[in-house]
KOLSE-772897 format. One record per residue: x, y, z of N, C-alpha, C, O in turn. Coordinates in pm, whole numbers, plus 50000, padded with zeros to 5 digits. Atoms other than C-alpha are relative to their C-alpha. Layout:
// KOLSE-772897
XYZXYZXYZXYZ
...
// end
This chain:
// KOLSE-772897
500824987950000500005000050000500865012750000500395023450036
499114988549994503035022849964499575011349908499915022949932
500404989850096501465041249673498535003850011498045012249935
501454998349998497835040549780499575014350029498595019049973
500414986449965497715075349932500015009149878499085017049859
499944991850120498825091549607498944996049898498345004549833
501015004650094496525069949399498615004550043497805008549959
501304995349949493545078549623499795014749966498745018849919
500104985750029494275115149586499805002449851499045011249810
500114998250144494655111349212498584997249950498065004749867
501355003150049491255094649162498985010050054497935011949993
500884989249953489665121849376499965011349897498915016849866
499904988850093490895147449129499704996149856499385004649773
500245004950136490445125648820499094987850005499524976749972
500895011649979487385103748887499664992349873499184981049881
500325006950124486965094948519501204992449942501104986549834
498835007250047490455080348485499894985450044500224982050158
500265014049967489635043048471501284992550033501274983250113
498745006749973493295032748469500445002650144500964993750210
499644996849861493875050748799499174991750098499684987050199
500855008449914490915032348952500524985650001500554979150105
499495013850007492344999448828501254998450084501384988550157
498755000949923495775006348980499745000850149500384993750227
500344999249858494225016349312499394986850047499664982250158
500575013049966492224984049307501084989550020500974981150109
498905009549985495454964249258500715001950134501114992350198
499394997249870496924981649563499194993850113499744987450203
500865005649896493924971849775500004984849996500004978250101
500025014650012493904936449640501264994050061501194983850130
498745005049946497584931649730500065000750152500794993250216
500024998749854496854942850085498864992050063498654992650184
501065008449945493904918950121498685007050025497805001150088
501254992649980491164945550119499114998149878499005006849791
500765004150118488874927749874498815009149971498535012149855
501184991550020485804949849930500355012949928499695016949833
499594987450062487634981949845500574997749861500375005749770
499495003350133489434965149556498854997949903498905002549788
501175002650084486074953549420499345013049956498945014549841
500584986950033484714989049437500815006949891500255012349795
499134993350098487715002549245499914993349863499915000149761
500085007150127487464975548979498705003349927498675003949804
501264996050064483834985048918500175013549931499725015449818
499774986950062484905020948856500914998949879500785006649784
499075001650112487675008548625499294994949875499744997549764
500825004350113485034991848406500774992249896501364981949926
499415007250112486394981748067501514998450014502084988949961
498565001449979490004987848173500304987650083501234980150053
499835012249919489654961048442499814987649915500614978249920
500285011650084488084936948192501184997349905501584985849887
498935001650098490874943247939501284994750063501914985650009
498745003949938493804939748179499924986250063500894978650059
500135012949934492444909548367499884988749898500304977449924
500205010450100491544890848048501214998249909501274988449835
498875000450092494834897847868501304998150077501405001750194
498675001749941498444888547937500845012349968501775011649887
499294987650026499674924247944501225000650090501104998450211
498794999649917503284928248063499855009450118499245020050108
500134991949879503584941348418500625013749984500135023650039
499324987250009506004968548314499165010549930499415022449945
500844990450069503314984248096499145007750099499165020050101
500864992749906500844991948374500795005950115500375015750177
499174994149895503654997548625500575013349955500715022650034
499544987250052505025024548397498925010550005499185022150037
501134990949991501585040048380499815004650144499515016350170
500154996549859501405038648759501065010150043500765019450118
498944990749963504765056248790499675014149955499915023850027
500384986850050503495084648574498925006450085498975018450115
501084994949916500345088048781500545004550135500165015150186
499444996649869502335087849106500795013049993500685021450083
499224987750013504685114848980499095012249992499345022350056
500944988950012501765136948878499285002450132499045013950169
500714998549873499995130149209500885006950104500395015050183
499094993649904503095140149409500125014949971500155023150063
499964985750034503335172849218498745007250048498815018350101
501254993949954499685179649293499985001250152499465011050206
499964999549854500275171249660500865011550048500515018350144
499144988849960503125196249681499275013349981499335022150067
500774987750021500935223149527498915001450104498635012450151
501074999649901498155213849767500525004350136499845011650209
499424996049872500465217650066500225015050006499955021350108
499794985550003501375252949957498685007350018498615017550087
501314993749986497675261249923499514999250143498965008850197
500465001549861496935247050269500755009350094500165014950186
499224990949915499785267050425499485014349986499315021450085
500524986550021498485298850266498645001550066498345011950124
501314999649938494985290450385500095001050150499315008250213
499844999549855496205284750741500425014050045499935019050146
499564986549964497975318350746498835009849993498675018450080
501174991350014494815335650620499024997750115498465007250170
500915003049889492735317550883500535005850130499755010950211
499414994549879495175328351156499825015250004499495020850108
500204985550005495035364751039498555003650028498275013550096
501414997549976491235362551036499674998750147498905006750202
500235002149857491245349151391500475011950082499795016350174
499474988649926493445377751513499165012549976499105021450061
500804988150033491155402751339498655000050070498065010650089
501335000849942487985390051507499915008050129500915009350199
500184992549875486555410951795500304991150119500114979050113
499635007549879487695400752144498814993150061498994983650137
501185006449944484075391852230499874985649951499204977450015
500025013750052484555360752017501074992250073502254993550040
499045006849914486215338252274500774989549922500214982849835
499225010550065489065315852163499394986250031498854983950139
500545013549983488015279752114498564998849962498064987649948
501405000450039484465289352019499825000749848498724999549796
500104998950144485305293051654499964986049940500854977949966
500115013150065484145263051448500655000849864500105006649771
499314999950129486655258251173499294990749903499094978949931
500715007850100484875246450863500994993349906501745000149835
499135007450091486735219150679499284997949869498214991749868
500695001950127485855219950312499904985149967500864977649983
500235014050036484345186950197500654996849867500525004249770
499395004350126486325168149935498924993449917498314983749964
501065006050081483935160149652500364985649963501484982749922
499785013950037483535122949595499974998649849499365006749780
500065002350145484105108849247498584997849954497704994450033
501355001150055481125107449018499374986650020498144985850026
500575013349988480705069849061499704996350145499004986550170
499895005749866481025068149437498885003750094498854998650206
500964994749905478025085649587499204989450072498964990550192
500955009249942475845055249644500644987650059499934978750105
499365011749947478465030249756500265002150148500545013450189
499904998849856478735023050128501325006250042502325005049972
498794993849950481255042050336501084989650026502264992350006
499015010149966482925009550441500764995249879501914991149891
499365005450119483704999650082500755010449920501425006949823
499294989750074485065033349965501465000450045501754997850162
498634997449958488815039449962500025011150105499245020650098
500034991249883489735058150282499985014849965499195022350022
499884985850029490685091350123498785005549928498655017649909
501194995250067487355092649942498875002450098497795006950058
501034998149897485415094050270500285013150072501395015350120
499824987449932484875128350419499324999750134498534990650162
500634999149870483845138750767498625006149991497895006650090
501334994250017480795155450624498964988950005499294977149992
501085009749997477415138550652499944992549868499814998849764
499985007350126477475110350395498685000949927497625002349988
501225000050080475025110350110499264987050022499894976650034
500745012349981472205085250157500174990749881500344995249768
499895009850108472455053049956498775000849910497705005349951
501104999650096470315049949648499084988250023499074978749944
500875011249969467765027349811498794999849909498204989249887
501184999250086464985039449583500405004549861501085014649847
499734995550136465245041349205499365013449972498285016650024
500554987150037464715075449058498804998449907497835005849916
501095002050095462525061948782498894991950063499134984050154
501125007649949459065048248849500184985149971499894976750057
499815013950038459915016148663501464998049961501855001749851
498595002250035463595006248679500154989649891499284981149872
499675010250098465174986348401500734988750070501424990850169
499365011649940466384951348478500874993049897500624993549777
499195009050082469104928948344500634990050095500404990650216
499365010249917471174899548469501394997049944501604997449823
498655003850038474854889848465500444988450088499844985850193
499425010349916476914860948594500635006250123501305016550113
499544993649878477804867348955500314989450106499524980350128
499645008549887479624849749239499905008550126500655018150139
500204991549883478424863549576501285002050081502064992850101
498924997149908480964880949794501365002249939502345003650012
498694998350061483734885249540499945008149874498955014949847
499954992650126484814899949210499574991149886499944993549771
500365009750101483244870949024498915004749907497874998149896
500984995150096481354891548770500404995149862501484998549813
499685005450131481224873148438499315007749888499645005749771
500654992050103478944897548256500785012649972501815015150036
499324987850040479944930148095499555011450090498745019750050
500404989449907479634952648402500475013549947499805023649969
499554987550059481714978848220499025005149897498745017149891
500994996150099479204978647937498725005050064498095014350013
501204995549930476334981948181500185014150055499285022450046
499734986549948477965012148344500015010249889499465021149904
499964990650113478635028248009498615002449945498265013749911
501354998450051475085021547895499145008550091498265015750043
500814992449907473665036948209500215015049985499305022950011
499754985750015475315070148135499265005749880499035017749872
500714995150118473495071947804498514997250007497715005249959
501415003549995470215054447877499235008150104498045010550089
500684992849894469475073948192499214990750088499094978950059
500845007949912467315062048476500804990650088502014991950103
499455009149901467935034048721499944985949945498894981449900
499945013750049469044999148620500334990650115501264992950191
499805010149897468794969048849500644987849937500144982649837
499265011350056471284941048788499804987850090500134988250209
500195012549929470344905548892501214991049979501924992449879
498845008850007472954878648957499644985749966498864979350036
500195014050038472984845248775501164991750053502324995750040
498955009149957474894816448932500744994249881500244994549769
499155005050108477664800448729500424985750030500894982750140
499555013849993478374763548667500814997149875500244994949768
499175001950118481344758648436499775011249901499905023049935
500244989950104480544776348110498575005150002498235014149925
501434996750001476854779148196499645010250107500225010450215
500604990849905474914806948365498594995050031497874990649941
501285005549956471834797248566498955010950017499065019650103
501184991449987468594815948513499144994650114498974982450125
500775004549885466434814748825498965010350039499135022250014
501014990849947463304829548976500455006350132499785015250184
499504994949873465374836349289501345007149985502135007550079
498754992650020468224856149137500065012050094499085019450105
499894988549910469514881649390500255013049926500795013049815
499624986750050469744918949327501435002550043501745002050162
498594998149966473484925949309500485014349982501375018850054
499604986150021473784961349175498795008649965497815003849908
500884989850053471784992749123500875010549933501825015349995
499184990550075473185016348859499145012149965498145010949894
500764987850021471965052248852500795009849914501935013249946
499394989750082472765076848575499845013550069498735017450105
500024986949935473705110548727500095011449899500055023149936
499844989850101474085128648396501455004349985502285001450072
498654994950027477195144748247501024988649999502174990650039
499075011150011478745110448189500344993350131501254985050135
499705005749870478665101248559498954989650038497784990850003
500865011049961477205069548708500244996550146501384996350192
499905004249861476475059249066499644985350011498644981049953
500215014349986476705022449164499724996650145500465000850235
500335004949866475025006649467500104984850001499394978149926
499915014449985476084971649567498954995350101498765001650205
500975006049909473404949849727500524987150061499774979850126
499375011949944475834922249824500835004250121501885010550102
499274995549881476974927850186501454995550003502335002950046
498635005249997480044905850146500905007149901502105008349924
499204993350102481174924349835500315014350038501435019050017
499784985849968480724959849961500415002250144500735013550184
499684998749858481464952450329499125010550066499615019250139
500924989849953478384972350416498644993650027498434981750001
501395004049988474734969750507499255006949886498975018849894
500614993650118473064975550169498565004150027497974999850126
501404996049985469654991750124499064988149987499434977749933
501035010250014466484971350146499654998049853499455007749780
500225002750143465834953949813498744991949975498554986849865
501205008250019462504936249869499115005349889498554997749810
500854994350104460634960549647500594997649862499844995649766
499365002850128463194955349370499844985349962499634982249845
500165014350028462964917449402498594997049950498404988549863
501385002250045459194919349364499845004149853499224996849775
500084995650140459514939349041500834991049910500484988449795
499165009050079462314916448926499274987049969499464981349862
500775012150024459984886648963499115001349878498994991949800
500844997750117457624901748708500845001149873500444996449767
499104999050115460544910048478500454986149955500524983349836
499555013650032461754873948496498914992449925499194985849825
501105006950068458334860248400499795005549859499534998049766
500184993950132458074884748113501104995349905500834992449789
498905004250086461504875247980499834985649953500184982449839
500265013850042460544838447975498944999649891499074992149794
501064999550102457384846447780500545005349868500205000149761
499424994450123459344867647531500944990049933501014989349811
499115010250058461904839647488499194989449926499594985349817
500845010250063459144814547408499375005649872499394999049768
500664994150117457294838147172500985002749887500704999249772
499034996950106460384850046983500544987249937500784986849816
499555012850055461564813846945498964994449904499314989449797
501075005150088458184803846799499955007749869499785001749763
500034991950122458264832846552501174996749908501014995949786
498825003350080461794824346438499864986249936500204984449819
500175013550055460994787246395498914999849892499034992749792
501064998850101457814795846206500585005649870500285000749761
499384993850118459834818045971500924990249929500974989949806
499125009750060462384790345917499254990249910499714986749802
500755010150075459714766145798499185006149887499115000349779
500954994350096457334789245613500565011249913499925015249816
499404989550081459674816045479499375013650019499685022949945
500634987149972457544843945622499655000650147499614990450216
500354998349859456604858345958498514997350020497724999749929
501435001849974453294849046121499275013449994499795023650039
500794987750014450584874546047499525004850136499515016850163
500554996449868449164873546399500384989250100500874978650063
499735009849895449574855946730499114987749984499524976650017
500915011250021446574834346641500584989749904500274977849913
499415009250096448594819246358500964990250067501274979650012
499095008849926450944804246617499264991050098499864982050157
500765007449898448164790046835498814992949938497714992849994
501035007950065446174768946593499924986150066500854982150135
500065013849951444944734046686501094991549935501684995449834
499025009350055447274704546626499704997649851498534995849817
498555000249977449414701746412500675013649990501905014449989
499434986650014449874739446381500075007350134499955019550141
499894994249864450254744846755501455003550030502104997250114
498634995649975453574763046739500185003850147501215001150208
500034996749858452714776447082498904991950067497864989050007
501005007749926450844756947350498875008750051497875003550102
501004990549951448854788247436500625013850000501685015849940
499494986449995449354825147506499845005650141499224999350227
500254992549877449494850047792500055014949966500285018649851
500084985550025449244887747831501335005649948501335014449862
498704995250048452994893047782500144997749850500625006449777
499895003350142452834875747445499085008749915499455013249807
500944991750075449774895047335500525014249983500345020349878
499454986450008451484927947414501245000749911501495010849845
498694999550064454814918347260500004995649854500974998449783
499945005650135453824901746931500265010849895501165009249812
499834989450099453484933846728501395006250002502045006849897
498644994549995456724950146852501074990049958502044993749892
499015010150039458624917246809500024998149848501094996849788
500075001850145457404913246453500695011649929501435009549832
499344988550060458534948546369501514999450021502295002849932
498575001349970461884942146538500674990149905501734993149848
499435010150088462514910546337500025004649855500985002249782
500054995250138461404926446012501085010549975501695010749868
498974989850014463734955846071501394993749993502214997749910
498705006650003466684933146147500204992449869501294992349812
499925007450125465894911745845500355009349884501145005849797
499734990250105465924942645624501455004750007502115006349904
498634995449984469254954045769501014989349964502094992249913
499075011050022470824919445739499814993649863500484983749834
500215005650131469564912545390499164987549999499194979849903
500975010849999466994887045499500484987150059499694977750071
499515012949954469234860045645500064998950151499734988450207
499715001149858470004868346005498774997450083498764988450167
501185001549918466544872046148499314986849975498654981450063
500665012550031465344840945970500544988450078499784979650118
499425011449931467754817446140500115002150148499924992750226
499844997349857468314834546472501244993750059501424994150181
498875007349947471574814946500501265008450010502165005150088
498724992850007474204841346427500085011350100501085018650102
500024988749909473284865546699500624996450132500874984650159
499345002349873474834869647041499134992250097497924990750077
500715007749899473894849247344498905008250064497755003850074
500974991449935472174877747515500585014150000501725016249959
499504986449993472474915147567499125009349920498015005749883
500814989850065471274946447397500675005249874501895007049869
499584991750111471564962347060498805008449960497765008050026
501044990250034469464987946882498664993649971497635000249981
501255006550039466874962146779499444990250102498424983950076
500405010349906466544940647088498825003950088498284995450159
501094995849913463864961247261500374997450145501475000750189
499695003149861463614949547620500194985050021500014980150133
499775014349987464384912847548501374997250059502365003350020
498725004349946467084896347754500564988549918501754988549886
499555011650078467254863547558499915003349851498835005949798
499984996250141468324870447203500404988549909500664990749791
499875011950082468924834847083498794991150027498284990950139
501175008549978466084810047031500274989050101501414984850119
499885010949904465424783647292500414987149930499954984349820
499595013150048467094750047240499974990250117499884994150233
499975010549899467184716747425501304992349986501724988849876
498835008849996470284697547529499694988450094499274990650208
500185011949918469994661847657501384994050023502064990149928
498715005749962473074649447844499774985850050499264983850160
500285013949964472934611547848500904994750111500634984350169
499085004849897475844608748091499505002750141499914995950235
500534997249865473944623948383498495001750002497945007250097
501475000250005470284620548275499425013950020498525015950102
500454986149990469774657748228499445004949868499985001949761
500554992650114467594677447990499925014650040499315018050141
499974985649969468164715047982499415008049885499615004849768
500474989950096466394743647807500985011550009501175017350116
498954989849999469034768847704499725010749896498995008649799
499924989450100469434801747523501435005050004501835011950097
498584996649995473064806547428500684992850113500654980550120
499285005849887475084801047745499205000250130499744997550237
500844999249880472154805247985499074987950005498384984849908
500935011149978470274775248127498765005450070498845010650181
501254995549939466634783848191499374989150087498784992250191
500545011249925465584749148311500954988149987501634986649885
499255012550006467314716448395499194989450075498914990950194
500855010449946465294684648453500734986650004501624984049922
499555013949996466104649048556499114992049907497894993549910
500775007650098465044624848280500394985350002501434981750057
499705014050022464894587848201500394997749856499865004349766
499475002450133466744574047900500024985049969499494976850044
499935013950041467464541947715501404994849981501624985049909
498635004250017471224539047744500445001449856500235011849794
499544999850138472724530047407498885000449899499135002849780
501144999550091469224528547258499505014149974498765016549879
500364986050024468774566247294500945005849895502155006149917
499134995350110470064581346968500675013250032500075022050094
499304987349987472684608546970499915007649869499825001749762
500064991850120472564637546729499125012150020498765015650132
500814987949998470524668246640498644997249938498554991549829
501385002250045466744667446602499245013250013499775023250063
500904988749981463834691746589498634994650040498234983749997
501335004149958460424689746752499035002049883498885013149832
500924999250116457904681746477498544999150042497705006149985
501375001149948454754671346669500005003250149500884999050223
500244997549857453504684647003498584995650031497625001349978
501305006349979450644663847139499664999550148500494995750232
500525001649864448544665547454499294986650007498534983049918
500605013249978447494631547591500174990849879499194987149815
499765008850116449154609947322499164987250010499064981050116
500865011950009446874581447211498785001050093498224991050137
501234997749926444034597347406500084997550149499044996950215
499865002949857445444590647755500955010050066501965013950008
499104991549922446944613048019500854991850096501844996750151
499275008549907448134583748228500534987449931500814977349997
499475011450073449334560447955501514999650001502155006650080
498565001950001452864549947868500765012649958501945014049987
499374987650043453564584247714499605012050087499985023350057
500394989349911452024604447996499065010049935498365006749840
500974989950046450104636747937500525008849888499755016649831
499424991650105452504653047686501024992049920501744983649975
498995006150084454584641747391500515009749896499735017349839
499374991350099457044659847162500894991349913501964986949956
499305009150090458194639746863501255006649943501275018649917
498724995050047461774643146739500204996749853500444985149818
499675000950143462224649046363499344988349929499994981149854
500765010350072459524625046242500614986150017500534977849927
499455013249970461304595446405499064992850096497974997850127
500775007249897460004569646651500485003450140500194996250235
499524995449869461704588646933499295012950037498915020849950
500714988049952460114615547147500455003250142501034994950212
499924996049859460334634847468498574999450052497695006149998
501385001749955457274624747668499954996850149500984994450212
500205003949861455824617548010500074984850014500434977749920
499935014549976455624583148166499054996250114498745004350201
500775005549888453444561348388500894991450089500414983850173
499025006949917456634547148540500975010350057502125011150012
499154989149949458024576148745501324995350060502295002950065
498755005049943460664553848907501084998149895502254996249928
499005001650106462364550948567500765012849972501735012749895
499274987350018463444587648580501374998750065501494994550181
498645001449951467214588448620500614986449972501674983250025
499505013450031467664553448477499894997449850499285005249777
500045003950142468124535948141498994988749983499364977149966
501045010250010464794518148118499095001849879498214993549856
500834998150119463244532447801500614992449882501734987449890
499495006150123463614518147452500715010249912501065007249798
499274989850073465254550647343499465014150018500185023849996
500594986749981462864579247420500515006650128501155000250211
499654992249881463414606347679498765001250086497775007250044
501154999849908461074602147976500155011250101501255014450146
500004989149904460074630248209498854998550098497844992050069
501074999549903458034635248523498865008749951499045016949861
501234993350046454504649048487500145015250001499895021649899
499894985449993455144684748608501075005249904500905015749843
498914995550086458394686948414499604999949853499845009649782
500335000950142457054675048079498895009949963498865014849850
501064990450029453984697348106500545014249992500085022149911
499374986850012456144727948170500815000849871500765010849801
499195000150120458514718147890499135001749875499525008749781
500934999050112455554714547652499625014549974499505018749859
500384986050015454594750747718501195008949964501025019549903
498814992050028458184763447691500494998649856501035008149800
499365002950129459144747447359499035001449884498024994449881
500824999450122457634758047025500314988249909501344981649923
499705009350109457354734446732501245005149927501415017249908
498784996150071460684734246547501205001750089502305004050039
498884998149908462834736946862501104989749974500824977849956
498845008750020466324722546813500284992050127500274997550237
499715009049889467144692347035501314992749969501424985949867
498715006650017470734679847074500174989650111500074992850229
499815011049905471364646047241501434995049991501914991949881
498625004749999474854635447346500504997950141499764999750238
499395002549870477224626947629500735012550048501495018649974
499284989049939478444654047864499475013649961498635014949872
500324986250035478114691647859499145007450098499185019750102
500904993249907475554698648132500404997350146500804986150179
499785002449857476064703448506498864991650057497724992650012
501015008649938474234678348723499295007950110499665007250227
500734991349907471794702448887498555001049958498235001049839
501414997250028468064707248915499815015049991500345022650072
500264985750018466864740748788498565001549955498275003049836
501434998350028463094743548812499425009450105499805008750222
500594990449905461034771248971498854993750077498274983750035
501155004649923458404766349239498725002449921497804994249923
501154996850085455904783349008500364997149856501175004249796
499645004450134456024765648674499465009449892498475016549912
500434992150116455744782848336498794993249938498864981649897
501235005550054452184777548214499325010449912499185021949951
500704991150091450384792747916498504997850011498044986750036
501455000749998446664800647910499445000449858500184999149760
500684999050131444104804047628500424988549908500844990749795
499495011650071444914768847516499014995149894497794995449914
500805005650107443674753847191500044984650009500754979050092
500025014750003442924717147113501324995049938501614997849821
498715005050048446304699847082500114984850010501214979250017
500015014650005445274663547088500014995549854499765003549763
499975005450137445604641046783499354986150000500054976050004
500705012949994442924613746786500124991749872499684980249868
499935006950128443694604346426501264991649983501474985549878
498765007750013447024587946498500284992450128500064997450238
499505007949887448294560446723501525000850000502184996049907
498554998349992451824569046836500654987350048500194981050144
499265012049965454304540646852501465003450030502384996949981
498654996149962457284558346999500674988750079500014980650144
499245010149926460054536747143500195004750143501255009650182
500054994349866459134545647496500904992650097500984996350214
// end
């Protein structure tokens, strides 16, 4: 920490210098002060991401640090001269005061050092020491300025610097978008991020204008503080999470429809026809509100990309924002991965797992490869309690399917003749999540062995007739 005092002073005077914040964070990290280091790394934004992700020679940033230290020392010398002059003026003022003003009764006013633009809402405990003044601290941003805050989610490891999302990009976006953004934390398992209905609130990002942003941490272990109450934000986040799932299902159905038919659906009703045109298992209010804007979004992207990108939906990023994404979090269509090595079926969008279920398989009889859902049937062969359970989803016009079972003890075992068996609640939720045309990949490995299902299952209303009494299914159950 031999250089920390100069670095603290430097970032006070140059709060927008991200490299200085990064160097100060390294000082704190080397001294074991993780909370303060974490705060500095947040301010460093893209500089932190660049230096931590790259093998940049130490002498490069050490040379930069030397330059900052030299400039900071010069500023400190000038500051000392100013303070000496100020003390002399204060002494002359004291001698000039009338004798009725008794010595010791004069309250010397210490000018408050302005905090950097990013630091107002972060707890006093997590701020670097020289950034804390003796003046009354500003209250934390417990309440968003906007009536309806924006939400997003990033990978996050509680209590540390384990941020896997683009926090620098979020901070930069907040300075231009304005308002208050709430950042939820997704757990991380290997390369996968876990979507959950219980994601914690980890950050609040407030645009202050003039290119400045205030960050509030809601993780006590990360900020070494008592963060503001976040129950009201969690309640609003719950509604945002449900909406994002509905948008993911609807946008996936529209993309798959376009792939098969070469055109976009005219209306939401076109996706909710009776079997076999039941692209969606039903609708909800989110879908009804979003269909028109989504169709315009896809048409605009298709026009910009020459007609190819929006049709496939495969070349776009995992998630995030661009000019055409609206308020959608999931920007890749939903897909299914079946891991035969640990009896797992996951619904994914890019690198995010939305659901993970335990399934029954057939060992070597379960085929590996890539398929697509061609038929979605309620009560296959007219039974809800038969060998295929209450739901069936056929794979690429083969004799294999994902379906329910009347043998629940076979879940987690190799007892089928090749099909993928699921429990009743799981297969019924999956039926509502997956549109016709959904890609299904079956193979060994790739998924973490974890359950990822919400207490409140995804269910669509306004359901149409999706039975098929005209066919007897002979899947290899």
